N, C-alpha and C positions, 0 to 999 in steps of 0.2 A: 456960175457952174463953172468947175473946173473942166479942162478938155478930156472925152472920152479916152478909154484904152483899150486896147485887145490883150488878152496875156494869155499867149501859147502854153500850153504844159498844164494838168494838172497833180504835179508830183508837190513834194511839200514846196520848194522855192518858189513855184508859180502860185499856187494857194495862196501863200504869203504874202510873194508881192501884189497881187489882187487884194486879197486883205488890207494890206499896207495905204493900196491907191484908194480904195474905197472910203476908208475911215479918214480921208483926207480930202473928201469932197468930189472925186472921181466917179464918171461915170464906167463900170467896169464889166465887161464880158470875158468870162474864164473859158477857154476853149481848148478841149481834149478829143482823142478819139477812144475814150474810156472814162470810166466816173473818176472822182478824183480820189489817188493814191493808191492806185491799183498796179503801178509799174515800179520803177526801182526803191523809192518810196515806202514800197508795200515788205519790200524783201530784205531792209536790212538788219541789223541786231538791235534796234531800238532803242540806241543809248544818245540821249545829249551830252555828249561828251566835254564838256568845259574841261577835262584835263588835256584833250588833246591840242595842245597848243603850237606845237610842230608837226607839221605835213611828213606823212608818208615819204621817205628818200628811198631813188633808186638805189639799191644792195651795191654796196663798193667792196665787201669782203666776198676773197674770191673763193675760200671754201663755199659758203652759200650759193654762189654763181655755179659753181660746177653742180650744187647739188640740185639747183632750178633745171640747169640744161641736161640733167638726167631725169626731171621729172621725177624724184625721190619723193617728193614731200606733198600733204595737204594744203599748204599754201599758196604754190605757185603751181599752174600749170599753160601751157602755150600751144599753139596751132602752127606748126611749120608753114603752111601756106600761106598765114597772115603776117609773116614776121618781115620781109620785103616791104611792104605797103605800113607796118609800124615802126620802121629802120630809123627813119628822120624823125617823128616825137618821140620816140624811143631815147637816141641819143641826145636829144635836148632835155630831156628828162633826167640822165646822166649826166650830163654836164651841171647844169641846174640844182643837181644833188652834193657836186663838191662840198665840203665842210663849211667853208667860209660862204659861199653863195647859199646853201641851205639855212645857215644861222641868219643871213640877211631875210630871207624870205619867210624864215619862221617870226620875224618880228613883226610883220606883215600880216600874215596867217593868225597870230595871238589876238592882234587888235582886232578882228572879227571875233573869237573864238570867248574870248571876254565876256561879248555882250550875251551869249548863246541864253543862257538860264534866263537872265534878265527880259529878254526879248518874249521868249515863249511862255511865261509868267502868265503874263496877263491875255495871251490868248487860249492858251490852256482854263483860265478861270472862266473866262468869256465864252469859251465855248462848253462850257460844264464837263471837262475831260480829266476831271483831278482823279477821277476812278481808274485812269489808264497809267499813271503816272506813281513812282515810287521814287522818292529821293533819299534812298541810301548809298550810292554811287554805284562799282563794281570793281572785280579783283581781276588783276595779273594772277594767274596761280602757274609756278614754277615747279618743274619735274626734277630740274639738275639745280645741284647747290653754287655751280660756277656763273648759268645764269640767271639764275638766282640775285646774286651778287652782282651781276653787271646792271641789273633789273635794278636793284634798288639804289646805285650808285645813281643811275639815270634818273631815276625819280627824286633824290635828293636836290640832284643838280635843277631839275624843272621846278622844283618846291622854293630854290633859290632864285632864280632867274625870273620865276615867272608866278610865285605866289600858288600855286596850284596846290591840294593837301591832299596828304594821302596819310596811313597809316599801314605799320611793317608785321607781319604775323609770319610767326616762327612756324615749325609743322606742325608743334601740338596746338597751338591756336587756330593755326587752320583746320585741323581736323573738330577741334569745338563749334569754328563755325558752320563749318559745311558737313554734318554728321552724314550725307551721304556719299560722299566719298569712298570709295574703293581698294584705293591704294592712299599711304602718306607719302605726301609730297614733301617738297623741300622747304616750301612758305608761300608767300602772296604779298602783294602789293595791292591794299585795297586804297582805291581812288573814292573819294569823300566827297566830292564837288559833283560827279556826273547824277544826273535823273536817267531812270528806266523807264521804258515803256512798253506795256503787257501787247499790245498790238499795234505798231507803228501804221500801217494802212488806215485803222480805224481812226489815230489821230489827226491825219489828213483829211479824212472824211467828216471828221464833226467840225476842223477849218473849215472845209468847204460848205457844209451846214450853216454856219456863221456867217460865212460870207454871204450866201443866200438872202439869211435873214436880214442882212444889212442892207438889202436892194440891188445887189451885183447877179448877173447872170452867169449861168454855170451851163454850156449847150456843146454838147458833142459836135465835133466838126474836123475837118481835115488841116492841118496845120500846113503842111505841103501847097495848098492852096493860097496861101499868103501870096499877095501883088502888091505892088504899089499904083496909087489913084493921085488924079490933080491933087486933093487935098490930105493925104494919111495914107492910111491902109486899109485892105479889106481882105476878108478870108469866107471862105464857103461851110457852113453849119446846118446841123439837121431842120435847123428853121428859118434857113434862106441866106444871104450873102449879108454879111457886119459890113458895117465900116464905121471907121476911127481914125481920128489924126495922129494916134501915138498905138503902137506894137512892141509888145515885148516879148522876145525868144528866150522863152524858158523852158525847154523840152528836154532838159538833161542830156545823155547820150544819143539824142537825135535832132540835137541841135545843130551839128555839123552838116548833117545831109542838105536842111533848109538853107542854112549860110550857103554853102557850095552854088545854091542856084542862083545867091544875091552878088556871088563874086569874091566872099570873104575866103581865105584860108587860112585857117589857125592852125596850130600845133596839137590836137585833141587827138584822143584814143580815149579806148573803153577798158577799163577791166573789169570783164564778166564776172559772178558771180554766183552760187548756188545755196539753197537752204531747204529743209526737210525738218517736219516737226516729229517728235517721238514722245511716247506715251510708254508706262509699266513699271516704272522704279522712282526710288526719291527721286524729287529734282532737285538740283542747287539751287540754295536760298538766294543766293544774289548773279546777275548775268555775270561769266567768267570769260578771259582769254584764256585759253592754255598755250602760254607765250613758246614753248618747245614744240607744243605740237604745231600752231599755227593755225589754230581755229576757236570761234567764238560758239558758248555755253550759255543760251538763255533760255530760263522759262517764262513763259508766255500763256495767253488765254489756251491757245490749240496746240500746245504741249510743249517739249522741250527743242526748241530751235537750234539745231547746229548749222552755223556758217562756215561758208568754207574762205580762203583766200583767194587769190584773184585767178584770172583766167584771160591771158593776152588771145583774141581772136577778134575776128570781124563780128561786128555786132549782129549781122544775121545768120551767122554760120548754126548750123545744126547743134542742140545741146550736147556737149561729152562730159558729162558729170562723174570723170574719174576721181576727183577731189573727194568727194564727198562719200564714199566708200571709205576711204582711208581714214575722213576725219569723222567717219560714223564709230570706225573701230578704235581710233585712239579717244575720242568721247567714251566710249565704252568702257575703256579701262579705267574711267574715272567716276560715272556714274551709270547706274543700271538704265538702258534705254534699249528695251526690246522690241519695240511697234514702233513703225511707221504711220502716221498718218495719211499723208498723201500717196498715193498710189505713184505719182511722180514726182521728183524733185522740182522746187521751183529755180529758176533763172533768169536773172538781170542783168545788168550793164551800170558799172559805175563812170559819170562823165570827167575826164583826166586832161588837165591843161599840162605840158610841157615844165613849167615854171611852178606847177602845184596851187598856185592862186586862182580864186574863182575870176570870170570873164564879169564886171558888171559897171553898166556904164551906156552911155550914147553911141550909136554905131559909128565908126568913122567916115561912111560916105554915103548915108543916107535920112534925111531928116525923118523926125518921129520914128524911127528904129530906134530898140534898147534891149540891151542884152543881159540875162541873168543867167548863167550857167557855168560849168566846168569846176563843181564843188567837190568831184572826186569823192572819197569815203565820206565827205561830212554834210551831204544837202539836207538830211535829218535834221543833223544839228544845225547848220546856218541859214536855212530855209527865213527864219522870220527875222534875223538882224539882215540878212542880204536885199531881203523884199523890203524893210525898212528903208536903207540906203538909196536902193534904183526908187521907191517910191519919192522921196527926197529929190533926188536928183532931176527926176520927172516933175516935178512941181517949184525946182526952183528953193528949196528949202536948205537949213545949215543942217550937212549929213550928220549922222550918226557917228560917223569917221570920215579920216579921211580918202578918198576914191579912188586916188591917184594911183596905188599900187594893184589896183583891179584894175582898169580902165584899158575898154577894149582898143585904144590904139598902143598899149605897149608891145605889140605884135608888128608893128606897122613903122 
Protein backbone atom coordinates (compact mmCIF):
# COMPACT_ATOMS: atom_id res chain seq x y z
CA UNK A 1 0.00 0.00 0.00
CA UNK A 2 1.35 3.42 -0.94
CA UNK A 3 1.64 6.06 1.80
CA UNK A 4 -1.47 7.95 2.91
CA UNK A 5 -1.93 11.60 1.93
CA UNK A 6 -3.99 14.44 3.36
CA UNK A 7 -5.07 16.94 0.68
CA UNK A 8 -6.09 20.35 1.98
CA UNK A 9 -8.50 22.20 -0.29
CA UNK A 10 -11.54 20.90 -2.19
CA UNK A 11 -11.49 23.16 -5.22
CA UNK A 12 -10.71 21.88 -8.69
CA UNK A 13 -6.97 21.61 -7.97
CA UNK A 14 -7.34 19.83 -4.64
CA UNK A 15 -10.05 17.43 -5.80
CA UNK A 16 -8.07 16.47 -8.90
CA UNK A 17 -4.90 16.01 -6.85
CA UNK A 18 -6.78 13.70 -4.51
CA UNK A 19 -8.29 11.79 -7.45
CA UNK A 20 -4.93 11.18 -9.10
CA UNK A 21 -3.39 10.08 -5.82
CA UNK A 22 -6.25 7.70 -5.12
CA UNK A 23 -6.12 6.25 -8.63
CA UNK A 24 -2.42 5.53 -8.04
CA UNK A 25 -3.10 3.53 -4.88
CA UNK A 26 -2.71 6.08 -2.10
CA UNK A 27 -5.04 6.26 0.87
CA UNK A 28 -6.43 9.79 0.57
CA UNK A 29 -8.33 12.16 2.85
CA UNK A 30 -9.57 15.40 1.28
CA UNK A 31 -10.20 18.15 3.83
CA UNK A 32 -11.95 21.50 3.44
CA UNK A 33 -14.14 23.75 5.53
CA UNK A 34 -16.91 23.54 2.91
CA UNK A 35 -18.29 21.03 0.46
CA UNK A 36 -16.17 20.55 -2.70
CA UNK A 37 -16.41 23.19 -5.42
CA UNK A 38 -18.08 25.89 -3.32
CA UNK A 39 -15.32 28.54 -3.31
CA UNK A 40 -13.14 29.85 -6.15
CA UNK A 41 -13.91 26.91 -8.44
CA UNK A 42 -17.62 27.70 -8.22
CA UNK A 43 -17.35 31.28 -9.39
CA UNK A 44 -15.27 31.21 -12.56
CA UNK A 45 -16.45 31.40 -16.16
CA UNK A 46 -16.51 27.60 -16.50
CA UNK A 47 -14.15 27.46 -19.50
CA UNK A 48 -11.41 24.85 -19.91
CA UNK A 49 -9.17 27.29 -21.74
CA UNK A 50 -7.02 25.29 -24.13
CA UNK A 51 -6.28 28.52 -26.01
CA UNK A 52 -4.87 30.24 -22.89
CA UNK A 53 -1.27 29.35 -23.64
CA UNK A 54 0.03 32.65 -22.31
CA UNK A 55 -0.72 33.86 -18.76
CA UNK A 56 -2.16 37.30 -18.07
CA UNK A 57 0.69 39.78 -17.93
CA UNK A 58 0.79 42.97 -15.90
CA UNK A 59 -0.32 45.80 -18.24
CA UNK A 60 2.58 47.80 -19.62
CA UNK A 61 0.57 50.21 -21.76
CA UNK A 62 0.55 53.62 -20.07
CA UNK A 63 -2.89 54.57 -21.37
CA UNK A 64 -4.37 51.40 -19.87
CA UNK A 65 -2.50 51.91 -16.60
CA UNK A 66 -3.90 55.44 -16.38
CA UNK A 67 -7.42 54.11 -16.93
CA UNK A 68 -6.87 51.50 -14.21
CA UNK A 69 -5.52 54.14 -11.82
CA UNK A 70 -8.68 56.20 -12.35
CA UNK A 71 -10.89 53.10 -11.85
CA UNK A 72 -12.77 53.79 -15.05
CA UNK A 73 -13.37 50.29 -16.37
CA UNK A 74 -15.15 47.08 -15.43
CA UNK A 75 -11.95 45.05 -15.77
CA UNK A 76 -9.82 46.32 -12.84
CA UNK A 77 -10.50 47.81 -9.41
CA UNK A 78 -8.30 48.19 -6.33
CA UNK A 79 -8.40 49.11 -2.66
CA UNK A 80 -5.95 51.91 -1.97
CA UNK A 81 -5.29 50.65 1.55
CA UNK A 82 -4.26 47.22 0.25
CA UNK A 83 -1.59 48.51 -2.12
CA UNK A 84 1.31 48.82 0.40
CA UNK A 85 1.08 45.10 1.25
CA UNK A 86 0.70 44.22 -2.44
CA UNK A 87 3.57 46.43 -3.62
CA UNK A 88 6.21 43.71 -3.37
CA UNK A 89 4.37 40.92 -5.24
CA UNK A 90 2.92 43.34 -7.81
CA UNK A 91 6.31 44.87 -8.56
CA UNK A 92 7.70 41.38 -9.18
CA UNK A 93 4.63 40.60 -11.31
CA UNK A 94 5.35 43.73 -13.36
CA UNK A 95 9.02 42.71 -13.71
CA UNK A 96 8.21 39.18 -14.89
CA UNK A 97 5.76 40.65 -17.41
CA UNK A 98 8.59 42.18 -19.46
CA UNK A 99 8.19 40.86 -23.03
CA UNK A 100 11.29 38.65 -23.01
CA UNK A 101 10.51 37.23 -19.57
CA UNK A 102 6.85 36.72 -20.39
CA UNK A 103 7.72 34.76 -23.55
CA UNK A 104 9.89 32.39 -21.53
CA UNK A 105 7.23 31.98 -18.84
CA UNK A 106 4.56 31.38 -21.50
CA UNK A 107 6.50 28.42 -22.89
CA UNK A 108 6.42 26.74 -19.48
CA UNK A 109 2.78 27.72 -18.96
CA UNK A 110 1.77 26.28 -22.33
CA UNK A 111 3.28 22.90 -21.45
CA UNK A 112 0.61 22.51 -18.79
CA UNK A 113 -2.23 24.02 -20.81
CA UNK A 114 -1.65 21.62 -23.70
CA UNK A 115 -2.74 18.75 -21.43
CA UNK A 116 -5.88 20.39 -20.05
CA UNK A 117 -8.44 18.72 -22.34
CA UNK A 118 -6.81 15.28 -22.36
CA UNK A 119 -6.69 15.29 -18.54
CA UNK A 120 -10.23 16.59 -18.00
CA UNK A 121 -11.72 14.17 -20.53
CA UNK A 122 -11.31 10.88 -18.61
CA UNK A 123 -12.46 12.47 -15.35
CA UNK A 124 -15.57 13.88 -17.04
CA UNK A 125 -16.36 10.44 -18.40
CA UNK A 126 -15.69 8.62 -15.12
CA UNK A 127 -17.75 11.18 -13.17
CA UNK A 128 -20.67 10.99 -15.60
CA UNK A 129 -20.50 14.73 -16.17
CA UNK A 130 -20.88 14.86 -19.95
CA UNK A 131 -24.20 16.71 -19.56
CA UNK A 132 -22.34 19.71 -18.13
CA UNK A 133 -19.79 20.05 -20.94
CA UNK A 134 -19.92 21.54 -24.43
CA UNK A 135 -17.02 21.15 -26.85
CA UNK A 136 -17.84 24.09 -29.12
CA UNK A 137 -15.31 26.68 -27.99
CA UNK A 138 -16.02 30.28 -27.07
CA UNK A 139 -15.62 33.74 -28.58
CA UNK A 140 -13.75 36.98 -28.09
CA UNK A 141 -16.03 39.73 -29.43
CA UNK A 142 -14.82 43.18 -30.38
CA UNK A 143 -16.71 46.46 -30.46
CA UNK A 144 -13.96 48.51 -32.14
CA UNK A 145 -12.32 47.67 -35.45
CA UNK A 146 -8.87 48.62 -34.12
CA UNK A 147 -9.08 46.17 -31.22
CA UNK A 148 -10.40 43.49 -33.59
CA UNK A 149 -7.32 43.93 -35.80
CA UNK A 150 -5.03 43.63 -32.77
CA UNK A 151 -6.92 40.58 -31.51
CA UNK A 152 -6.76 38.84 -34.88
CA UNK A 153 -3.04 39.48 -35.19
CA UNK A 154 -2.47 37.98 -31.75
CA UNK A 155 -4.69 34.98 -32.50
CA UNK A 156 -2.76 34.27 -35.70
CA UNK A 157 0.51 34.50 -33.76
CA UNK A 158 -0.73 32.05 -31.13
CA UNK A 159 -1.93 29.67 -33.83
CA UNK A 160 1.49 29.76 -35.48
CA UNK A 161 3.49 29.40 -32.26
CA UNK A 162 1.31 26.99 -30.25
CA UNK A 163 -1.11 25.37 -32.70
CA UNK A 164 -4.28 26.60 -30.98
CA UNK A 165 -7.18 26.79 -33.43
CA UNK A 166 -9.55 29.65 -34.15
CA UNK A 167 -11.89 30.98 -36.80
CA UNK A 168 -12.47 34.63 -37.65
CA UNK A 169 -15.92 36.19 -37.83
CA UNK A 170 -16.72 39.53 -39.43
CA UNK A 171 -19.66 41.64 -38.31
CA UNK A 172 -22.19 39.78 -40.48
CA UNK A 173 -20.99 36.33 -39.45
CA UNK A 174 -21.07 37.28 -35.77
CA UNK A 175 -24.61 38.67 -36.06
CA UNK A 176 -25.73 35.41 -37.67
CA UNK A 177 -23.95 33.28 -35.05
CA UNK A 178 -25.38 35.29 -32.13
CA UNK A 179 -28.90 36.45 -33.06
CA UNK A 180 -29.52 37.72 -29.54
CA UNK A 181 -26.97 40.53 -29.94
CA UNK A 182 -28.59 43.94 -29.54
CA UNK A 183 -25.96 45.86 -31.50
CA UNK A 184 -23.67 45.31 -34.42
CA UNK A 185 -20.09 44.58 -33.42
CA UNK A 186 -16.91 44.68 -35.48
CA UNK A 187 -16.32 40.94 -35.35
CA UNK A 188 -15.06 38.07 -33.26
CA UNK A 189 -12.45 35.37 -32.77
CA UNK A 190 -13.99 31.95 -32.20
CA UNK A 191 -11.54 29.83 -30.23
CA UNK A 192 -12.35 26.29 -31.34
CA UNK A 193 -10.48 24.12 -28.83
CA UNK A 194 -11.83 25.16 -25.39
CA UNK A 195 -14.62 23.30 -23.62
CA UNK A 196 -17.28 25.12 -21.63
CA UNK A 197 -19.10 23.96 -18.50
CA UNK A 198 -22.64 25.00 -17.59
CA UNK A 199 -22.04 24.70 -13.83
CA UNK A 200 -18.36 24.69 -12.79
CA UNK A 201 -19.09 24.10 -9.11
CA UNK A 202 -21.18 21.05 -10.02
CA UNK A 203 -18.34 19.62 -12.12
CA UNK A 204 -16.02 19.81 -9.10
CA UNK A 205 -18.73 18.22 -6.95
CA UNK A 206 -19.05 15.31 -9.39
CA UNK A 207 -15.29 14.82 -9.42
CA UNK A 208 -15.47 14.72 -5.62
CA UNK A 209 -18.29 12.16 -5.76
CA UNK A 210 -16.08 10.05 -8.02
CA UNK A 211 -13.31 10.39 -5.46
CA UNK A 212 -15.62 9.05 -2.74
CA UNK A 213 -16.71 6.17 -4.97
CA UNK A 214 -13.06 5.23 -5.41
CA UNK A 215 -12.57 4.91 -1.66
CA UNK A 216 -11.21 8.26 -0.50
CA UNK A 217 -12.57 10.19 2.46
CA UNK A 218 -13.92 13.72 1.98
CA UNK A 219 -14.16 15.50 5.33
CA UNK A 220 -14.86 18.94 6.67
CA UNK A 221 -12.01 20.27 8.74
CA UNK A 222 -9.69 23.11 9.62
CA UNK A 223 -6.72 23.39 7.27
CA UNK A 224 -5.11 25.91 9.61
CA UNK A 225 -4.74 23.12 12.19
CA UNK A 226 -2.12 21.35 10.04
CA UNK A 227 0.88 20.42 12.18
CA UNK A 228 3.95 18.26 11.83
CA UNK A 229 4.25 15.00 13.76
CA UNK A 230 7.10 12.57 14.26
CA UNK A 231 5.89 10.53 11.30
CA UNK A 232 4.24 13.10 9.05
CA UNK A 233 1.29 15.49 9.30
CA UNK A 234 -1.91 15.92 11.29
CA UNK A 235 -5.08 17.94 10.76
CA UNK A 236 -8.31 18.31 12.74
CA UNK A 237 -11.56 17.32 11.05
CA UNK A 238 -15.21 16.93 12.04
CA UNK A 239 -14.46 13.21 12.54
CA UNK A 240 -11.39 13.75 14.69
CA UNK A 241 -7.68 14.15 14.01
CA UNK A 242 -6.26 12.62 10.84
CA UNK A 243 -2.60 11.60 10.48
CA UNK A 244 -0.67 10.78 7.31
CA UNK A 245 2.96 10.71 6.15
CA UNK A 246 2.18 13.29 3.44
CA UNK A 247 0.09 16.46 3.21
CA UNK A 248 -0.71 18.61 0.17
CA UNK A 249 -1.51 22.32 0.43
CA UNK A 250 -4.00 23.02 -2.38
CA UNK A 251 -5.90 25.85 -0.72
CA UNK A 252 -5.85 28.28 -3.63
CA UNK A 253 -5.98 31.87 -2.34
CA UNK A 254 -5.83 30.68 1.29
CA UNK A 255 -2.54 28.82 0.81
CA UNK A 256 -0.45 31.85 1.75
CA UNK A 257 -1.94 32.19 5.25
CA UNK A 258 -1.15 28.56 6.08
CA UNK A 259 2.32 28.66 4.57
CA UNK A 260 3.26 31.70 6.62
CA UNK A 261 2.65 29.73 9.81
CA UNK A 262 5.23 27.24 8.51
CA UNK A 263 7.81 29.93 7.74
CA UNK A 264 7.32 30.28 3.95
CA UNK A 265 7.12 33.67 2.26
CA UNK A 266 6.10 33.42 -1.37
CA UNK A 267 5.32 36.40 -3.64
CA UNK A 268 1.62 35.59 -3.69
CA UNK A 269 -1.37 37.86 -4.08
CA UNK A 270 -5.04 37.52 -4.95
CA UNK A 271 -7.18 38.97 -7.68
CA UNK A 272 -10.71 39.12 -6.39
CA UNK A 273 -13.62 38.80 -8.80
CA UNK A 274 -17.41 38.97 -8.84
CA UNK A 275 -20.23 37.35 -10.76
CA UNK A 276 -24.00 37.43 -10.93
CA UNK A 277 -26.59 35.58 -13.00
CA UNK A 278 -29.32 37.26 -15.02
CA UNK A 279 -32.43 36.01 -16.82
CA UNK A 280 -35.17 37.46 -18.99
CA UNK A 281 -33.73 37.76 -22.49
CA UNK A 282 -32.22 35.65 -25.22
CA UNK A 283 -28.83 34.44 -23.95
CA UNK A 284 -25.65 34.15 -26.01
CA UNK A 285 -25.29 30.82 -27.76
CA UNK A 286 -21.65 30.51 -26.72
CA UNK A 287 -19.67 32.09 -23.87
CA UNK A 288 -17.92 35.26 -24.90
CA UNK A 289 -15.31 37.68 -23.71
CA UNK A 290 -16.22 41.30 -24.40
CA UNK A 291 -12.64 42.24 -25.21
CA UNK A 292 -13.24 45.99 -25.16
CA UNK A 293 -15.43 45.93 -22.08
CA UNK A 294 -13.26 43.59 -20.00
CA UNK A 295 -15.97 41.13 -18.90
CA UNK A 296 -17.14 37.62 -19.70
CA UNK A 297 -20.76 36.69 -20.53
CA UNK A 298 -21.56 33.00 -20.13
CA UNK A 299 -24.82 31.04 -20.54
CA UNK A 300 -25.11 28.70 -17.55
CA UNK A 301 -27.72 26.56 -15.85
CA UNK A 302 -28.51 29.32 -13.35
CA UNK A 303 -28.84 32.01 -16.04
CA UNK A 304 -26.41 34.23 -17.92
CA UNK A 305 -23.35 34.68 -15.72
CA UNK A 306 -21.48 37.97 -15.95
CA UNK A 307 -17.99 37.83 -14.48
CA UNK A 308 -15.79 40.83 -13.76
CA UNK A 309 -12.07 41.29 -14.14
CA UNK A 310 -9.66 41.70 -11.23
CA UNK A 311 -9.95 43.54 -7.94
CA UNK A 312 -6.73 44.04 -5.98
CA UNK A 313 -7.62 43.93 -2.29
CA UNK A 314 -7.02 41.97 0.88
CA UNK A 315 -8.65 38.57 0.65
CA UNK A 316 -10.71 39.25 3.79
CA UNK A 317 -11.76 42.80 2.91
CA UNK A 318 -15.53 43.47 2.61
CA UNK A 319 -16.93 43.14 -0.91
CA UNK A 320 -16.88 46.24 -3.09
CA UNK A 321 -18.66 45.05 -6.25
CA UNK A 322 -18.36 48.36 -8.11
CA UNK A 323 -17.21 46.57 -11.25
CA UNK A 324 -20.34 44.47 -11.55
CA UNK A 325 -22.82 47.31 -12.23
CA UNK A 326 -20.44 48.55 -14.92
CA UNK A 327 -20.11 45.04 -16.33
CA UNK A 328 -23.89 44.57 -16.31
CA UNK A 329 -24.37 47.89 -18.11
CA UNK A 330 -21.86 46.87 -20.77
CA UNK A 331 -23.32 43.37 -21.10
CA UNK A 332 -26.83 44.84 -21.40
CA UNK A 333 -25.68 46.78 -24.44
CA UNK A 334 -25.08 43.38 -26.06
CA UNK A 335 -27.88 41.20 -24.62
CA UNK A 336 -31.15 41.73 -22.80
CA UNK A 337 -30.38 40.84 -19.16
CA UNK A 338 -33.09 42.44 -17.03
CA UNK A 339 -33.45 40.23 -13.95
CA UNK A 340 -30.69 39.29 -11.47
CA UNK A 341 -31.02 35.80 -10.00
CA UNK A 342 -29.10 36.24 -6.74
CA UNK A 343 -29.94 39.00 -4.24
CA UNK A 344 -26.23 39.81 -3.94
CA UNK A 345 -23.24 39.22 -6.24
CA UNK A 346 -20.89 36.32 -5.58
CA UNK A 347 -17.27 37.19 -4.73
CA UNK A 348 -14.17 35.00 -4.91
CA UNK A 349 -10.40 35.29 -5.16
CA UNK A 350 -7.89 33.98 -7.69
CA UNK A 351 -4.55 32.76 -6.25
CA UNK A 352 -1.68 34.40 -8.15
CA UNK A 353 2.12 34.19 -8.14
CA UNK A 354 4.46 36.97 -9.17
CA UNK A 355 5.90 34.91 -12.03
CA UNK A 356 2.47 33.72 -13.26
CA UNK A 357 3.33 30.01 -12.88
CA UNK A 358 1.71 27.68 -10.34
CA UNK A 359 3.69 26.25 -7.43
CA UNK A 360 3.73 22.45 -7.75
CA UNK A 361 6.13 20.17 -5.89
CA UNK A 362 7.82 19.32 -2.61
CA UNK A 363 8.11 21.91 0.15
CA UNK A 364 11.71 23.05 0.41
CA UNK A 365 12.10 22.60 4.18
CA UNK A 366 9.48 20.07 5.35
CA UNK A 367 9.56 16.36 4.67
CA UNK A 368 6.27 14.98 3.35
CA UNK A 369 4.76 18.41 2.64
CA UNK A 370 3.71 19.25 -0.92
CA UNK A 371 2.36 22.32 -2.67
CA UNK A 372 -0.16 22.71 -5.49
CA UNK A 373 -1.48 26.28 -5.69
CA UNK A 374 -1.02 29.61 -7.49
CA UNK A 375 -2.95 28.83 -10.69
CA UNK A 376 -4.36 32.39 -10.97
CA UNK A 377 -7.11 32.48 -13.62
CA UNK A 378 -6.63 28.86 -14.69
CA UNK A 379 -7.16 26.59 -11.69
CA UNK A 380 -10.35 25.24 -13.28
CA UNK A 381 -8.46 24.55 -16.51
CA UNK A 382 -5.28 23.16 -14.96
CA UNK A 383 -6.62 21.21 -11.98
CA UNK A 384 -6.45 17.74 -13.60
CA UNK A 385 -2.99 18.09 -15.13
CA UNK A 386 -1.41 19.75 -12.09
CA UNK A 387 -3.07 17.14 -9.87
CA UNK A 388 -1.59 14.39 -12.01
CA UNK A 389 1.85 16.03 -11.97
CA UNK A 390 1.92 16.29 -8.18
CA UNK A 391 0.62 12.74 -7.71
CA UNK A 392 3.43 11.49 -9.95
CA UNK A 393 6.00 13.46 -7.97
CA UNK A 394 4.72 12.06 -4.67
CA UNK A 395 4.71 8.52 -6.05
CA UNK A 396 8.09 8.80 -7.76
CA UNK A 397 6.65 8.15 -11.24
CA UNK A 398 7.72 9.70 -14.54
CA UNK A 399 6.02 13.13 -14.58
CA UNK A 400 3.65 14.14 -17.35
CA UNK A 401 5.69 17.36 -17.86
CA UNK A 402 9.02 18.61 -16.60
CA UNK A 403 8.19 19.85 -13.07
CA UNK A 404 11.20 22.16 -12.69
CA UNK A 405 9.54 25.42 -13.87
CA UNK A 406 6.83 25.04 -11.21
CA UNK A 407 9.06 23.91 -8.35
CA UNK A 408 8.55 25.62 -4.96
CA UNK A 409 12.30 26.10 -4.68
CA UNK A 410 12.37 28.64 -7.53
CA UNK A 411 11.62 31.46 -5.05
CA UNK A 412 14.30 30.41 -2.55
